[in-house]
Every structure is written in structure tokens, then in C-alpha cells.
C-alpha positions in Angstrom: 58.9 46.0 92.9 59.9 49.1 90.9 62.8 51.3 91.8 61.9 54.3 93.9 62.1 57.6 91.8 64.8 59.7 93.5 64.7 63.4 92.5 68.1 65.1 92.1 68.5 68.8 92.9 70.7 69.4 89.8 72.7 72.2 91.5 74.6 74.8 89.4 78.4 74.9 90.0 78.0 78.1 92.1 75.5 76.4 94.4 77.3 73.2 95.4 80.4 71.2 95.0 78.5 67.9 94.5 75.2 66.8 93.0 73.9 65.3 96.3 74.8 68.0 98.8 72.2 68.6 101.6 70.4 71.9 101.1 68.0 74.2 102.9 65.1 75.4 100.8 64.2 79.0 101.6 61.4 80.2 99.3 60.9 83.7 97.9 57.6 84.1 99.6 59.2 83.3 103.0 62.0 85.8 102.4 59.4 88.4 101.4 57.1 87.7 104.3 56.6 90.1 107.3 58.0 87.4 109.6 61.3 87.1 107.7 61.6 90.8 107.4 61.6 91.1 111.2 64.8 88.9 111.4 68.3 90.2 111.8 71.3 88.5 110.2 72.0 86.3 113.2 68.4 85.0 113.3 68.4 84.3 109.5 71.7 82.5 109.9 70.4 80.4 112.8 67.3 79.5 110.9 69.3 78.4 107.9 71.5 76.2 110.1 68.4 74.7 111.7 66.8 74.1 108.3 70.0 72.2 107.3 69.2 69.7 110.1 65.8 68.9 108.5 66.2 65.7 106.5 62.9 65.7 104.6 61.5 62.6 106.3 58.0 62.8 107.8 58.1 63.9 111.4 61.7 65.2 111.3 60.5 68.8 111.0 59.6 68.5 114.7 62.7 66.8 115.8 65.5 69.4 115.4 68.0 69.8 118.2 70.3 72.8 118.4 72.7 73.0 121.4 74.3 76.1 122.9 77.7 74.7 121.8 76.5 74.6 118.2 75.0 78.1 118.6 78.2 79.5 120.0 80.1 78.5 116.9 77.8 81.0 115.1 77.3 83.7 117.6 77.5 84.6 121.3 75.4 82.7 123.8 73.2 85.7 124.5 72.7 86.4 120.8 71.9 82.7 120.2 69.3 82.7 122.9 67.8 86.0 121.7 67.8 84.6 118.1 66.0 81.4 119.1 63.4 83.4 121.0 62.8 85.7 118.0 62.5 82.8 115.6 59.7 81.4 117.8 58.2 84.9 118.2 57.7 85.3 114.4 56.5 81.7 113.9 59.4 80.2 112.0 60.1 77.6 114.7 58.4 76.1 117.7 59.8 74.7 120.9 58.7 71.1 121.0 60.4 69.9 124.1 61.9 72.3 126.7 64.5 71.0 129.0 65.6 73.8 131.3 68.6 73.4 133.5 69.3 70.0 131.9 72.3 68.5 130.1 69.8 67.4 127.4 69.1 69.9 124.6 65.8 71.4 123.7 64.0 70.0 120.6 62.6 72.5 118.1 60.3 72.2 115.1 60.0 74.1 111.9 56.7 75.9 111.9 54.3 77.3 109.4 52.9 79.8 112.0 54.9 82.5 110.1 52.2 82.4 107.3 49.9 84.3 109.7 52.5 86.6 111.3 51.2 90.2 111.5 47.5 89.1 111.2 44.8 88.5 113.8 45.1 84.7 113.1 48.7 84.6 114.3 49.2 82.4 117.4 52.1 83.6 119.6 54.3 80.9 121.3 57.2 81.9 123.5 59.7 80.0 125.5 58.4 79.3 129.0 60.3 81.3 131.6 61.6 79.3 134.5 63.1 80.2 137.9 65.9 77.9 139.2 64.3 78.0 142.7 61.2 76.1 141.5 61.3 72.4 140.8 60.5 71.4 137.2 60.8 68.5 134.8 61.1 68.3 131.1 58.1 69.9 129.5 56.5 69.2 126.1 55.0 72.2 124.4 51.4 72.1 123.1 
């Protein structure tokens, strides 16, 4: 069996302190896209932190948790909620598993819906709105 070829990022000194530091790849066409242009600095920051949780393994792009406690280290709870909603609205993330009023956190996925943002082909996906008076269980988004 041959040794698996592992690609190194070869960071410049101004990019990282070490050769093997985790990184979040944000491409120029994403930054120049209509979807990214709609984001404010809080939403861009949140997306960057979510992207850092992606480990590059198949399937991990749809298994990203981000708790309110993590969000509140970056911004207020209200701004965090609004930022998550707007990232979904422009197609950069999707809500994979919604757990309202639960101790378990929601699961998000990195999405390519942003490619079609601003076109007739764009598919809107928003967080479901729940009322505490109704009974509900964990819901998986389609």
C-alpha cells in the first residue's frame, strides 16, 4: 500500500503561525457574489466561524453545530439569530436539523444555493417559526 498523498497549504507567515493550521477557504467569486454582498460584518464573521468547523471530510459539510453560547462570544443573541437567518436566506447555509426549545443544538450545513441567489432558480429556505404553545419534536429539513 502506498502512502496517501497529503497536500499542505503552505501558508505565508502573515497567514498562519504553523504549516498545518485549520483554515476556512473563502473564494473570490463567493466574496464578489450577490449573496455575499448582502451580508453585514456580523454575518460574514459568523459564516467564517461556521466554515472553520468544516473538516473537509465527506458529509461533514452538513453536520455543523453552532450553539447560542458560541454565537454570544461573537455577538449578541439577537444579532446571532438574525445573522443565522440571513445566512440561510441568501443560501450560504441550510438548517439540517431544527431542535426548537431543546437543550440540543441545531445542525447546519454549508450550502451552494448562494450560486443562484438573485436569480429565478434560487430556492428560498427559512427557519421554521414555532409557537411554544404547540407541541413539536425535532424536525429534519428537506
